[in-house]
matplotlib code that plots the C-alpha trace (Angstrom):
import matplotlib.pyplot as plt

x = [179.4, 180.4, 183.8, 185.2, 184.5, 186.1, 189.4, 189.2, 189.2, 192.2, 194.0, 192.8, 193.8, 197.2, 197.3, 196.0, 198.5, 201.3, 200.5, 202.7, 205.7, 204.8, 205.5, 209.1, 208.4, 205.7, 207.8, 210.4, 207.9, 206.8, 210.3, 211.0, 208.0, 208.8, 212.1, 210.7, 208.3, 211.2, 213.3, 210.4, 210.9, 207.6, 207.3, 205.1, 202.3, 200.3, 197.7, 196.9, 200.6, 200.6, 197.7, 199.3, 202.5, 200.6, 198.9, 201.9, 203.6, 200.5, 200.3, 204.0, 203.4, 200.0, 201.8, 204.8, 202.2, 200.0, 203.2, 204.1, 200.5, 200.7, 204.0, 202.9, 199.8, 197.3, 195.3, 192.2, 194.3, 196.0, 192.7, 191.5, 194.6, 194.9, 191.2, 191.8, 195.1, 193.0, 190.5, 193.5, 195.2, 192.1, 191.6, 195.1, 194.7, 191.6, 192.9, 196.2, 194.0, 191.4, 192.0, 192.9, 192.0, 188.6, 189.6, 191.4, 188.5, 186.2, 188.2, 188.8, 185.2, 184.1, 186.5, 185.1, 181.7, 182.2, 184.0, 181.1, 178.7, 180.7, 181.0, 177.4, 176.5, 179.1, 177.4, 173.9, 175.3, 176.9, 174.9, 176.6, 180.1, 181.0, 184.4, 182.8, 180.2, 183.0, 185.1, 182.0, 181.2, 184.7, 184.7, 181.5, 182.9, 186.1, 183.9, 181.7, 184.8, 186.4, 186.0, 186.1, 184.0, 180.5, 181.8, 183.6, 182.2, 180.5, 182.6, 181.8, 181.6, 184.8, 183.7, 183.0, 186.3, 188.0, 186.3, 187.3, 190.8, 191.0, 191.3, 187.6, 188.5, 190.9, 189.0, 185.4, 186.2, 188.3, 185.6, 182.4, 181.7, 183.1, 183.3, 184.5, 185.9, 182.2, 181.0, 184.1, 183.2, 179.6, 180.5, 182.7, 179.9, 177.5, 180.3, 180.8, 176.9, 176.7, 179.2, 177.8, 175.7, 178.7, 180.9, 183.7, 186.3, 184.5, 184.1, 187.8, 188.4, 186.1, 187.8, 191.3, 190.0, 188.5, 191.6, 193.4, 190.9, 191.1, 194.9, 194.8, 192.1, 194.3, 197.4, 195.1, 194.1, 197.5, 198.7, 195.9, 196.8, 200.6, 199.6, 197.4, 200.3, 202.4, 199.9, 199.6, 203.5, 203.5, 200.9, 203.1, 206.1, 204.5, 203.2, 207.0, 208.8, 210.6, 211.8, 213.5, 210.4, 208.3, 210.5, 210.2, 206.2, 206.2, 208.2, 206.2, 203.0, 204.4, 205.6, 202.0, 200.2, 202.5, 201.6, 197.7, 198.0, 198.9, 195.7, 193.6, 195.1, 194.4, 190.9, 190.1, 190.9, 188.6, 185.6, 183.6, 183.4, 179.8, 179.8, 178.7, 180.8, 183.9, 182.1, 184.3, 186.0, 188.8, 189.2, 188.2, 184.4, 182.6, 179.9, 182.3, 184.4, 182.1, 181.6, 185.3, 187.6, 187.4, 187.8, 190.7, 192.5, 191.7, 192.7, 195.4, 194.5]
y = [196.2, 192.5, 190.9, 191.1, 194.8, 195.1, 193.4, 195.6, 198.7, 197.6, 197.4, 200.9, 202.3, 201.1, 202.6, 206.0, 206.2, 205.6, 208.9, 210.3, 209.7, 212.9, 215.0, 215.7, 216.8, 219.2, 220.6, 221.4, 223.0, 225.1, 226.2, 227.2, 229.2, 230.8, 231.7, 233.0, 235.4, 236.5, 237.6, 239.6, 243.4, 244.8, 248.3, 251.0, 252.6, 249.8, 248.6, 245.0, 244.2, 245.5, 243.2, 240.4, 240.8, 240.9, 237.6, 235.9, 236.6, 235.3, 232.2, 231.5, 231.6, 229.4, 226.7, 226.5, 226.0, 223.4, 221.5, 221.2, 220.0, 217.3, 216.0, 215.7, 214.0, 217.0, 216.4, 218.7, 221.6, 221.0, 220.8, 224.1, 226.0, 224.4, 225.3, 228.8, 229.1, 228.0, 230.9, 233.4, 232.1, 232.7, 236.1, 237.2, 235.8, 237.7, 241.0, 240.6, 239.7, 242.5, 245.5, 248.6, 248.6, 247.1, 243.9, 245.1, 247.7, 244.8, 242.9, 245.7, 246.7, 243.1, 243.1, 246.3, 245.4, 242.1, 243.9, 246.4, 243.4, 241.7, 244.9, 245.5, 242.1, 242.4, 245.8, 244.0, 241.5, 244.2, 247.3, 248.9, 248.6, 252.4, 251.6, 249.1, 251.7, 254.3, 251.7, 250.9, 254.6, 255.2, 252.5, 253.5, 257.1, 255.7, 253.8, 257.1, 259.2, 256.7, 257.8, 254.3, 252.5, 253.1, 252.8, 249.3, 246.5, 243.8, 240.9, 237.5, 234.1, 232.0, 229.7, 232.8, 234.2, 231.1, 230.6, 234.1, 233.4, 230.0, 227.9, 226.8, 223.2, 223.0, 225.1, 223.7, 219.7, 221.0, 223.1, 221.4, 219.3, 220.5, 224.3, 224.3, 222.1, 221.9, 220.2, 217.8, 216.8, 216.4, 214.1, 212.1, 211.6, 210.3, 207.9, 206.6, 206.2, 204.3, 201.7, 200.9, 198.0, 196.2, 193.3, 194.5, 193.4, 195.5, 198.4, 198.4, 198.3, 201.0, 203.2, 202.7, 203.7, 206.7, 207.7, 207.2, 209.1, 212.1, 212.1, 211.7, 214.6, 216.9, 216.0, 216.6, 219.9, 221.2, 219.9, 221.9, 224.8, 224.6, 224.6, 227.7, 229.4, 228.7, 230.4, 233.5, 233.8, 233.1, 236.0, 238.3, 237.3, 238.1, 241.5, 242.4, 240.6, 238.7, 235.5, 233.9, 233.8, 232.7, 229.8, 228.8, 229.2, 227.1, 224.3, 224.2, 224.0, 220.8, 219.3, 219.6, 218.4, 215.5, 214.7, 215.3, 213.2, 210.2, 211.2, 210.8, 207.4, 206.2, 207.8, 205.8, 202.6, 203.5, 204.9, 201.8, 202.0, 203.1, 202.8, 206.2, 206.2, 207.2, 210.1, 212.9, 215.7, 215.9, 213.5, 210.3, 211.7, 209.3, 211.9, 214.5, 212.1, 211.9, 215.6, 216.8, 214.0, 214.1, 217.7, 217.8, 215.4, 217.5, 221.0, 222.3, 225.8]
z = [79.1, 78.6, 79.7, 76.1, 76.1, 79.5, 78.0, 75.0, 77.3, 79.2, 75.9, 74.9, 78.0, 77.7, 74.0, 75.4, 78.2, 75.5, 74.1, 76.9, 74.8, 73.0, 76.2, 75.5, 71.9, 73.3, 75.9, 73.4, 71.2, 74.2, 75.0, 71.3, 70.9, 74.2, 73.1, 69.8, 71.6, 73.8, 70.7, 69.1, 68.7, 69.1, 67.8, 69.9, 68.3, 66.8, 69.3, 67.6, 68.1, 71.5, 72.2, 70.4, 72.3, 75.7, 74.5, 73.6, 76.7, 78.6, 76.5, 77.4, 81.0, 80.6, 78.7, 81.1, 84.0, 81.6, 80.6, 84.2, 85.3, 82.4, 83.6, 87.1, 86.3, 87.2, 84.3, 85.6, 85.7, 82.5, 80.7, 82.2, 81.4, 77.7, 77.0, 78.3, 76.3, 73.2, 73.7, 74.3, 71.2, 69.0, 70.4, 69.5, 66.0, 65.4, 66.7, 64.5, 61.4, 61.7, 59.5, 61.4, 65.1, 65.0, 66.5, 69.6, 70.0, 70.1, 72.4, 75.0, 74.6, 75.8, 78.6, 79.9, 79.5, 81.3, 84.1, 84.5, 84.7, 87.3, 89.4, 89.2, 90.4, 93.2, 94.2, 94.3, 96.7, 98.8, 98.5, 101.6, 100.0, 99.4, 97.9, 95.5, 94.4, 93.8, 91.7, 89.5, 89.0, 88.0, 85.5, 84.1, 83.6, 82.0, 79.6, 78.8, 78.2, 76.0, 72.4, 71.0, 73.5, 72.2, 68.4, 68.9, 66.6, 68.2, 69.6, 68.1, 69.7, 70.2, 67.3, 64.9, 65.8, 65.2, 61.9, 60.7, 61.2, 59.7, 63.1, 63.5, 62.5, 65.6, 68.0, 67.4, 68.5, 71.4, 72.9, 71.4, 74.4, 77.7, 77.9, 81.6, 84.3, 85.9, 82.8, 82.7, 86.5, 85.4, 82.7, 85.0, 87.3, 84.5, 83.4, 86.9, 87.2, 84.0, 85.0, 88.4, 87.3, 86.0, 87.3, 89.5, 87.0, 84.3, 86.5, 87.2, 83.4, 82.8, 85.5, 84.1, 80.7, 82.2, 83.6, 80.5, 78.5, 80.9, 80.5, 76.9, 76.6, 78.4, 76.3, 73.1, 74.2, 74.9, 71.8, 70.0, 72.1, 71.3, 67.7, 68.0, 70.0, 67.0, 64.8, 66.8, 66.8, 63.0, 62.5, 64.8, 62.9, 59.6, 60.8, 62.0, 59.1, 61.4, 59.5, 62.4, 64.5, 61.6, 61.3, 64.8, 64.5, 61.4, 63.0, 66.1, 64.0, 61.9, 65.0, 66.6, 63.4, 63.4, 67.2, 66.5, 63.5, 66.0, 68.0, 65.2, 64.2, 67.5, 67.5, 64.2, 66.1, 68.7, 66.6, 66.9, 70.8, 71.4, 75.2, 76.7, 79.9, 77.6, 76.0, 76.0, 73.8, 71.4, 68.4, 70.5, 70.6, 68.1, 68.0, 66.4, 64.6, 61.4, 61.3, 62.0, 61.1, 57.3, 57.1, 59.6, 57.4, 54.1, 55.4, 57.6, 59.2]

ax = plt.figure().add_subplot(projection="3d")
ax.plot(x, y, z, "-o")
ax.set_aspect("equal")
plt.show()
């Protein structure tokens, strides 16, 4: 990286930090969606709606914590929570869209299967733990006695579930590069090592840019997650024929579309930056831009 690039990255860091101006709109959106969820009247007897209702309640709590983390500058926590919220929203949308109860059966089967794997691994690590053995046996018996456990359709990947419900264009770029916090940290280490040979002033510029990118990535993920929160509320409102909740969801989706459009405009300005140390996820990733950007502009999920 030469001195001119360092100057450019100083400017771009300022531009990225300016994206925090969207935080008030994002917080308002979160509050409105949470209030819309609170006013839903979910009738008993529909398993998919029960699943969707529980997911919406959980999403409300997750987004409250995520927004607090963003406001306080805890970007690592915010990214982790936003990423989990995206997956939960995809799951809820998938369950609500599936005919009959196939979706919720698949979701619960997947949960129980994963729980059995965790308990089995735990028992292998502590073979003398008698209570653990009894818990595992009880779980296996419960699965065996369930009339639907063996008959549940297969649980697809997150990407496949997102594509099935028309949300793939939002989910894929958000989750494509970094699937968890450990991968985020590994990328940060690679970025730092890449800059070690640069002059001090350039390293300082690179560090400022990295920090700004981390913050902007967290904001981007949460904006996507809030949009998907609105999509789930919209589906639930449609199922319940709740016009008020549907209106809240539509307004939230439109507001987040405007926020995300601002991110994409800035991404276009940064598109020609080829430096490896700023490689990241979201709309600023040059490797994703050509594949995702044009389609995002043509189609709204």
